[in-house]
C-alpha positions, 0 to 999 in steps of 0.5 A: 740845588741839584734836586731843583735842577733835576726837577726843572729838567724833568718839567721841561721835558714833559712841558717843553713849551715852557722853555720856548721863550722866543714866541711870547712876550707880555711886554705889549700893552693889552696882553697883561692878563693873557694865559701865557702858558696856553699861548706858549703851548699852542705856538710851540705845537704849531711851529715845532718842526718848521725851519723857523723853529729849528733856527730858534732852537739853534740860537737858543742853544747858543744863547744858553752856551753863552750864559754858561760861559759867562757864568764860568767867567764870572766865577773866575773873577777874584775879589781883587778883580771885582774891586778894581772894576767897582772903582771903574763903576764908581768913577763912571757913576760920578761922570754920568751923574754929572750929565743928568739934566732935569731941566727939559720936559720930553713927551713920547707919544705912541698911537694906540694899535695904529694900523688896526685903529686906522682900519677900524676907522675906515670900517666901523663894523670891525669895532669891538671884534678881534682883528689883525692887519696882515694875513695868514702868512704874517700879521703886522699888528693886532687890536686890543681885542685880539691881544687878549687872546695872545695875538701880537705883531710879527706872529704868523697869521695861521698861529694867530687864527689858532689862538683866536678862531674868530680873528678877522684879517684886514690887508695892509694898506701903507698908503692909508697909514702914511696919510693918517701919520702925516695928520698926526705929525702936523699936530706934533709940529705945533708943539715941537717943530723939531720933533723926532719921528721914530716911526709912523705911529710914535714920536718924541717931542721936546715940550720944554719951551711950549710949557714955559711960554704958555705957563702949562705943565707937561701933563696939561700939554700932553692932554691937549696934544692927545685931544687935538690928535683925536679931533684931527684923526679920530684916533687915540694915542698914549703919552709919557712925560719925563725928563728924558726920552728913555723915561718918557718912552717907558711912561707912555706904555703905562696907561695904554690905551688912550692914557698918559703918565707923568714922571716928575723931574726930580732925581729921587722920584726918578730913582724910585721909579726906575729902581723896581722897573723890569729891565725888559721895559727899557727900550733897547733891552730885548729877550736875548739880553734879558735872559743873559742878564737874568740867568747869568748875573741875576739882574732882573730890575734896573736898580740891580744894574747899578748894584752889580755894575762891577760884573757888567763892566767885567763881562760886557763891552764898555759901551754896553756896560755904560748903557746898562749903568745909564739905565740904572741911573734913569739917564737918557737923551735930553738934547735934540739930536742934530739932523742927520742926512739919510744914508740909504733908502730901502724897501723889502717884502716878506712872503711864504718861502719859495724857490719859484724863480718867476715869482722871485723875479716878479717880487723883485720888480715890485720892490724895485718899483716901490724903491724907485718911487720913494727915491723920486718923492725925495729927489734922491739918486744913488749909485750903490745897490744892495740886495738882501735875501732871507732864505727859507732857513733864515740865513741872511745874504747880502750882495752889493754892486756899484753902478756906473752912474747915479740913478733912481730909475726903476729900470736901472735898479731892476736891471742890476738887482736881477743880476745880483739875484741871478747869482744866488739862484737856485735858492728858496727865499722868504724875504727880498729887500733892495737898498740904495745908498751913496747919494749924489747930494751926499757927495756934493754937500760933503766937507772937502776938508773932512775924510770920507770915512769920518762923516759916518761918525755922528753924535750917539743918541742914548735912546734905543728901540727894542729889536723885539718889536720888529722881529718876524716869526715868518714860519712856513705856512705851506702845511697850514692854511697859509698857501701862497699868501704874502705879507708885504713890508714896504718900509723906508729906512730912516735911522731907527735907533737899534739896541747896542746890547741886543745887537752885540749879543745876537751877533755872538749867537748868530756867528757860530756858522762862520767861526766854531763855538770853541773859537768864539769862546776863546776869542770872546774871553781874550777880548774881554780880558784885553778890554778889562785891562784897557778899561782899568788903565784907560787905554781905548785902542783895540787891535782890529780883528781880521778873522773874516774874509769875504770870498766871491761866490764862484757863480757871481760876475766880477762886477759884484761884491759878495757877502753871505753871513748869518747876521744882517750886516755883511761886515763883521764888527769887532767888539760889536762896534769896530769895522774889521776892515778899516777899524772905524768905530760905529756903534750898532745904534747907527744902523743906516751909517753901518749899512752905508759903511758896509756898502762902501767897502763892498763897492770899493772892492768892486771898483778895485776888481774892475780896475784890475787891482790885486788888493782891496785892502784899505789904507788903514788896513794896510798900515795895520798889516804893515806894522804886523809884518815889521814885527814878524818874520817873513812868511811865504804866503799871500797877504790875505791868507789866514791862519787855518788853525784859527779861522775857517775860510768862508768858502770852506764853510759853505762847502761844508754846509752844502755837503751837510745838506 
């Protein structure tokens, strides 16, 4: 064993790119025969030394640390512990099996290299040539000819050009893509008026009724739909047909491009199919979770999730373990989710990192105008504005402000966004985003008998979207051919479902800048022990964690709520789903609800400060603090003061960061 580890260590030191797991995935269709080692080596050499590379190394180190910690905790589990957890697993298997529904027929349709295909349709001379949509800074997607060289979405263009010297770049044109997407959706609507659009290029359709009414099989409907899409748009698509959405999505990727795969609605067929399926093939399990499952627990296939269920329930949160077990049983969403009103709308743009204030303000104006146009198209007005920044060192900063009135005016948005940005300057930034939330119609249509917080709790959909598909490499291109070229990501946020597990694991890895590593380990261990005991005795209450304080930036105006975290959300979520401020439970799959909830707390704090309130603590939190005070001796300290032996104040962290830099 030691000799093997020594040999592996020596090999990694001489071939470091082999352990650089963040830069390549063969999960994408069209990349199966790619020389993985060659691609890893080129990407490693070209990204080495960049800020992205340093950030990925840091995250990789903490992922390995978490894996080691999980191994240690796994080794400490006694046979009695595992026996108890196995009882939990056996009970959950019975409960989950009782929910299995094989009566529905779901179809997942995925357009083939959508952006690239639309551009090829517009310019037939591109057919058969390696091509990518985007530029030297970042590419959005690549056609199948380019994928043969290892070129993929979310890869810097200058690296893609190194992998494929003949690569042709085509600028992004979202107006064109939206137009073609609308054409495909008209076809989808003929088969399921309530189809679920996951993005511009994919959708879920419940074709149960149309199959029954027309006396056709799922395979025949899929074939017909694909034919109609091609005749209406000139574009090809692939489809998967199965008993639930999770399986249908996996099936749609099997015979890409321009193909389909049908999984029969039979339990034994489903179990056979899922048993040997690699965990990475499941939407919602990304590279971080894949490595943790494989390296810490030896889980590589979906079948092994059930076989090692006791370990999953012992080491992961209940929501994550339930998801893993559902995957291992081949279970997924079968009901049509009820329509949820949007909670926010946003636009953002990625570009080469710059500290040029004139350029930043110019980008901000563009984004404000795009956001305003999107709001006007949908007749929306809102009064909570959030600014998102990604710095040159890949730190995410969020600032929010509560406006005096509801608006969709680009002038109003830009006016307040400018103030938020000004408070952060000077700073080198590579991404700017704006989000508007707290809509007027949402207030008007709310149920007066229902609490304002509980409206965020909606039915959880078990289908998930792999975070890796939207991950951005975004490496500095200043020393390469990139220059000042930029890639614009103009997106409107519609509740895309995220991965409970991936988010939870990434939160642990990214939070080390606010809490020391040892504290993270101790806190995680305490949480898992408490959660394990609670699971066994069927308790579901968890004491909220108040370890994070959000202090104002000294340069900010008192009308702005400030939050600066390495994560993508300004709030910290205990156990990955419980709000640290009020205790409300929102799984990570509820992306827009969590963003809205974060904005709610930031705006609430603003209003309290504006009204001269000395405390921004919510009633829920005050009740919790009141209980703690009743059970403890009086202390001469401020209510918000934290135990310095356990927590690092956020302002202290930034002081240390500035000194280190």
